[in-house]
Every structure is written in structure tokens, then in C-alpha cells.
N, C-alpha and C positions, 0 to 999 in steps of 0.2 A: 504494500500500500504506500503510495507516495504521500508527501506532506500535504499536497493540495487535496488529495482524497481524504486524508485524515482530518483536514480542516473542515471539509464538508460534513464529515461525521460529527465533528465537534459542534458545528453550528446547529446541528439537529439534536444535540444533547442538552442536558441542563447544566453542563459545565464540567470542570476537571476536579478530581479528588485524588489525593495520595494516601488517604486514611480510610480504610474499610470499616472502621468503628463508627464513623459518622453516617449521616443520611446520604446514601449514594444513589438514590432513585434517579434513573435516567442519566447518570453521570458517566464519564469515561474515567475509569480507574487506571492510574499509572502505577505500575508495580516498581517503585524505586527501590534500589538496594544499596547497601553500604557495608562497611567492615563488620558491623554488629547487627545487621538486620537484612532480611530478604523479603521484599515486597511480593515476589512471585508466589510465596506461600499463602498469601491472602487474596489472590486474584479470584479463585473460585468462590470464596466467601462473599466477595464484593458482588459477583454476578448473581449469587443466590439472594442477596439483599436488594437486588433491583438495578444494579449498574447496567448501563446499556452496552458497554464494551469494557474490556480489560486489555491494556497494553502491557505485554510481558516481555522478558528477555530470556526466558527458559521455556522449553516446550512442556505443556501441561498434558496430563493423561486424560484428555477430554477432546472430543471432536465437536467444536462449537464455533460457529461463525463469529461469535462475539469476542473471541480471543484473537488479538492482533499481536503477532510475534515480531519483535524488532531486535536489532543487535544490542542497542543500548537505550534503555527507557529514559534516562535523564537527558541524553543528547536529543532524543526524539521530542521530549517535552520542550526543550529549549528551541529546537527548530520550529516546532509548531507555534510557540509563542512569538517568535520573530515573524513567521508568516502571517500570523494574526495581526501583529503590530503594523505590518505594512498595509493592512486594509483600513487603518484609521485615517479619517479625514479631519482630525483635530490634533492639536499639539500635545506633546509629551514633555513634561518638565523632569529633568534628572537632577537629583540632589545627593551630594555626598559631603564628606568632611570628617574631621576627627572628633568634633563635639557638636552637639546641637542639631544633628540631622533630623531626628524624629520630631523634636519640638518645632523646628523650622518648617518641616513638611506639614505638620498639623496646623500651624499658624497660617501658612499659605492657603491651605484648604479651607480654613475658617473664613479667611478674607475673600477668596474667590467665590466661595459658595453663596455669598451675599447677592451676587448677580448672575452667576454662571452655574451650570451643571458640572459638578466636579467629583472625581473619584481619586483615591490615593492609596498608597501602600498601607495595608493594615498591620498593626503591631510591628514586629521586627522582621517581616518577610522581605528582607533586602539583599539576599545572597543569590547564588547561582540556581537555587530552587525557588526561593521566594519571588524573585523578579519575574520569572516566567509565569508563576501562578497569579501574580498581580495583573499581568497583561491579559491572561486568559480568563480572568474573573469577569471581564467586562465585554459583553456582546452588544450592549445598548449604545446609543448615540450619546456622546459626552461633548462638553465644551473644552475640557482639558483633563488630562490624567497626570498625576504627580507620582513619580517613581523614586523611592529612596534606594540608594545603592550603598551597601556596606562592603568593607574589604579588610582583611588582615594579612594579605599577601600581595606582593608585587604583581601587577598585571590583571588583577581581578576587576578593577573598575573598567578598564578597556574592554574586557570580555563582556561585562554586563551592558556596556554601551552597544555592543554588537547585537545584543538581544533586544534591548529596549528602544534603540534608535532615537534618543532624545533630540528634541528640537531646541530646547533651552536648557542651560546648565547652570547650576549654582553649587559652589564649594563653600561650605560654611566657614571653615578655617583649617589650618594645618597645625596639628599638635602631636604630642608624644603618646600616640595610641597604637597598640598592637606592635610595639617595637620588636618583639620577639620574632614576628613574621616578616616585618618590613626591613629590619636591620639598621635603619637610620632614619632621621627626620627627612633627609634629602630624598630617600626612596619613597617616603610617605607623600612628599610634595609631588614627585614625578608620577606616582600612581594615581593620586586623587585628581590631579589636573589633567589626567587623560580624558576626563569628562569634557573639559573645555576644548581640548584639541579635537575631540570627536565632533562636538557641536560646531566648532569653528569651521571644520572641513566641509560641513554641509551648509555653511553660512547661516547658522542659527544664532541665538543670542546668549551671551555669557554674562552672568551677574557676578560682579567682583566685590568682595568685602575689602574696602580700602583700609579697614582697621587691622587687617592681618598683614604684617610686614612682608610675608612671602608672596602674598597674592596681589597686593596693590601695584606692583611693578609690571603686571602682566597686561595692562591696558593696551599698550602699543602692539601687542602680539596678535590680537584678535580683531576680526572685522567689525563685529557688532557687539558693543559692550555697554552694559548699564552698571554704573557705580552705585554702591550704597554704603552707608556707614559714615558718610560725610555730612549728613543732615544736621541742621542746627537744632539740637535737642536741649531743652531747658528744664530746670527744676526737677531733676531726677531724684526720686525718693524710693525707699524700701521700708515700708511701715505696716506690715512686713512685705506687702505686694509691691511690685514694680509699677510706679506711676511716673509720668513725665509729660512735658508739654512739647507738642510738635505742631508747627505752623499755627501757633496761637491757641491750639486746642488741647485741653487736658485729657490724657488718655490713661485710663485705669485698667491695669491688667490683672489677671489671676495667677501671675508667675512670680516665683520667689527668686530674687537675685538680679542685680543689675547686669550680670553677664548675659542675661537673656535679652537685653536691649537690642543687641546686634541681630538676634533672630527675629525680633519684631520688625526691625528696619528692613530686613530681607523680605519679609512678607509684604510690607508696605511697597517696596520697590516692584515686586511681582504684580501686586494689585494695580499699581499705576501703569505698568507696562500693558496690562490687559484692559486698560481704559476704565477702571472702576472709579467712582467718585470718592472723594476724601471721606465722606460720611460712611460709605459702605466699607471702606478700608478700616476706618477706626472702629466701626461696629464689629467687624470680623475679629479684630484684635481683642476687643474687650469681652466678646462672647466666649473666646477660647479658654477652656479649662484643662490643664494638664492632667494626665492619668498615668497609670503604670509606673508609679514611684519616681516620676521625673519632675523635679522642681515643684513639688506639691507641699501645701501646708495642711497638716492634719492636726485637728484639735481632738485630743483623746483624754477623757476625764479632765484632770487639771493640767495636763501637759500640752505644750505647743511643739509640734514636731515638724521639722523641715525634712521631708522625705525625698531623698535624691539617691536612692540605693539601687537604681537600675543598672548603672555602669559607672566605671571610674578609670581615669588615667591621670597622669601627672598634671595635665593642663586643666581638666575639669575639677580635679581634687583641689588644686590651688585656688581656683575661682570660687568654689563652694566654701572653703575655709575662710577666705578673705571676706566674702560677702556675709557669712555668718558672724564673723567677728565685728563687722561694722553695723550690723543690724541694731535697730533701736529697741533694746529690750533690757529692762532694769533688773530682772530676776536672774536666777542662776542659769548659766549657759553650759551645756554639756555636749561634747562631741563624741560620737561613736563612729569610728572609721574602720572600714574593712580593707583588706588587701586590694591593690591594683594588680590585676593579672595580665598575662601575656606581654610582659616587659622583658623577658629573657635576661640577658647580661646587664641590662639597665635597671633591674628591679631593686637591687641593694641600694644604689645611690638615690633612686627616686623615692624610696620609702624613708631614707635618711632625710631627704629634703622636706618631706612632709612633717617629720618630727621637728625640724628646725623652724618651720613656719608656724607650727602650733605653739612652740615656745614663745615666739614673738607676739602671739595673740592673747595669751593669758586667759584661758578658759577655766571654769570652775572645776570641771572633771574631764578627764580624757581617757577613753577606752579605745584600744587598738586591737583589731580582731583579725586573726588569720596567721598562717605559717610564715608569710613574707615579713610581716611586722615582728613576729617572734624572733626572726634572725637578727634584728637590730635592737633587741631589747636593752642591751648594755649601752646603747648610744643615747638613751632617753633619760629624762629626769625620773627620779625614784617614785614620784607621785603619779606617773602615767601607768595605767592599768592595762596589761596585756592578757589576751585570752585567745585560745585556739579556735573557738567557734562562737557563733552568736548566742548559742544556748548557755554558754558559760558566763555571760554578762549578767552580773547581779544588779538588777534595777532597784533594789530596795533602798539604795543610797540616793536615788534621784529624788530631790525635793519636789513637792507639789508646786505647780506654777513654773517649773523649769522649762526652758526652751532647749530642744534636743536636735542636733544635726545627725542624721543617719546617711552616710555616704560610703559607698564601696562597690566593688565589682559584683555583678549579679550572683555569681556562684557563692558568695559569702552569705547571702540571704539575710541581710540586716533587717529587711522588712518584717521578718518574723518576730522581732522584738516588740512589735505592736501588741502581740498576744500576751506578752508579759506585763505590758503597761495598762492593759484593758481591765 
């Protein structure tokens, strides 16, 4: 079966699924496989539950026209996604960067949806599987699709561009994320900006964050450039939410941290590019509420919790700590920080830098969680408390009315501390 033929089958289905445990009625089930799982083992179950077809890479002991045998199910999924993408008659925005990808993506979606029909990457479906699934999720006519692209290795953004074929590109920033895979910040820069090079090649539009020292010098390299981050923003406040004045209008967000201002300005720039009114842009920004443990403010019992525990790298960790230290709160401030993962040989130095920064900020209590922090225990002041796991953190010492920062890589699971505070 050719990709064109498979695409016709797809258009006659209810969509794509890779999980036979979900509702698969009239879906095409793709039996993806990896080092620790074999989706081919669940193909028959998917058909029995109502899947229209099953795309497999191993011959099954069944003679059924609904079974489509291919050499590689993942590559077939990716090729199908690109074929489907090429049928779109509306623009695709590609977003990548070291920090703020998801928040920026959702802010842009909130802004554009005030006047346009918009869809965007759900959750963290931003890799070599998630991007194809995002493209194939949408058969309906849209005005714009926003595709988030994540990477932890060189060349991955360029590969995702070949699938998503973006018309517009935005790199939020270049920071010290996934250094274990990239090897250096220079490699991160080269890999992330592959999005710009791809978009520029097709004469699309590149949105440049002029506040990032590595990105602001790229203006002369691309044909169609929109700069953001140089707007005259006044009266920036964090009490505790980010508020500011832009073009004479007070904008009140539901975001914690002035480091989110650049993400808001990115959304404003995209909205302006698509011709939205200032009122619509401001409304979209103010209506956006973060979820999934990103820049959220959680009030639980008598505690005020800054929940930013979805991910962490040296850049985002530093920004969160500095913002928390500067926040206007008169009661006790407690920081609970988890390891920053995937830093490789840079991990020891990066975690030492966090300790030095905390010392400068003078918090009331400091908890450092995870094996990477444990390795530098002797570098820290004696009153810093180190724990192997989140479950070992004793919250009984947290005074009522305390403000608590939870920041760490997702695998550390600091969000589970909410169960102890409840």
C-alpha cells in the first residue's frame, strides 16, 4: 500500500491511535515498537475493539484485510503525517527553544483563538512520534496549526521540520538544556535554529527574540523577520502574577515570574502578524491559565505554592530562583528543588551553581532533592537539607502561610509533595 493509498484510508477513518487501551473505534492503529515494548502484540486486540485497520511491522497469524504490513511502522507514521501536512491550505507555526516552549505555544493559541480557528500540540507531544500525531489529529479546516518541537539530540529539530513543514518559526531562547545529548551550548544553538533555516529556505517568517544574545544577531541572515522583545514595557510587577503595561494598557496575566514576559511578547508578536486587534491580543493573554505544573500558583490550605516542577535546566532553574527571591511576600519562603537531569558532564558544576545562587538569596528553608544534588552535599551550607526522593521531604517544619517554590526535572516528581501538604 502506498502512502497516498494509506492517506485515503486515513481520511475514511476516525483518526490515528498508538494505544489499544483507548477508544479505537474506526481508528487506524499503528503498532509502534521500541526497546521495551512491541506494539504488534496488541494489533489484534485493537481490531477486536473496533479499529478499522492495524498497521504492523510483523506478520500476524491472521488473514485479515484490515492488517497492513509495512517495514517500519514509525517511519510509515511519519511519512503519512508529512503527506497529510502537504494537503493543508493554512499555515503551520513551528516552535522550539530551551525554555518556555509549551507556555509560549499555549499563549499563542490563546491569543489567536480570539479571532481564528486554531489547533496546537497537546501536552508534550513534541518529538518524532508526537509531531506526526499532532499533524494527523486534524482533518478539519483550520486557520492555523501550532506545532511544538522538542529535541535532546543534534539534528532532531531539522528532522521534525521535514515532517511538519512549518511556514513560520519561533525559537524561544537558547539555554543549557539536554547538554548530555547536545554536548555544548553551541550545538544547542545550531540544532534549534535549524527551524529558522528551514522556514527561511521556503521564504516563511522567522520570529526572533532580541533579548537572547545568541538569537538577536540573526536578523540579517533571514529574508522575512519579525523582532520581538524590544517593546516598551512599563510597570512590570509580580504580586504574585505577572502584570505590566504595554502600549498604555495594563495587562494582567495568570503567570508566575517575570521570565514569562518574553513568552507573552512572543504571543503578542504572532497575534499582530496575523492581523488581530490589540484588544483581542490582550484578551488572549489575560485569559490564558497555565497547567501541568508550569508557572502555576497553587493555594493549598494555608500554603502558597509556586508550582514549576514540570522540567528544569540551569537556565530555567536560575530564573525561577531569582524570581522567587524577588517576589513580594513577607512570610517564610521555602525552596524545594529537584535535580536537573540530562546534563551529563555538566551536571556537577550546574548543581554547584544552583547552591551558590541560593546562598545569595537567603531563603528560610532549603530542600535539595535527588542523587545529583546529593553528590555536592559537602559544597553546601550545613542548614541546607538534602534528600534522595521527594517522599523523604519532611513538610512538618513548613510554617503555615509559607510560600513554597517547587522546581525540578519531571522525573523527580516534586508535584507529589502537594499530597503531603493537603
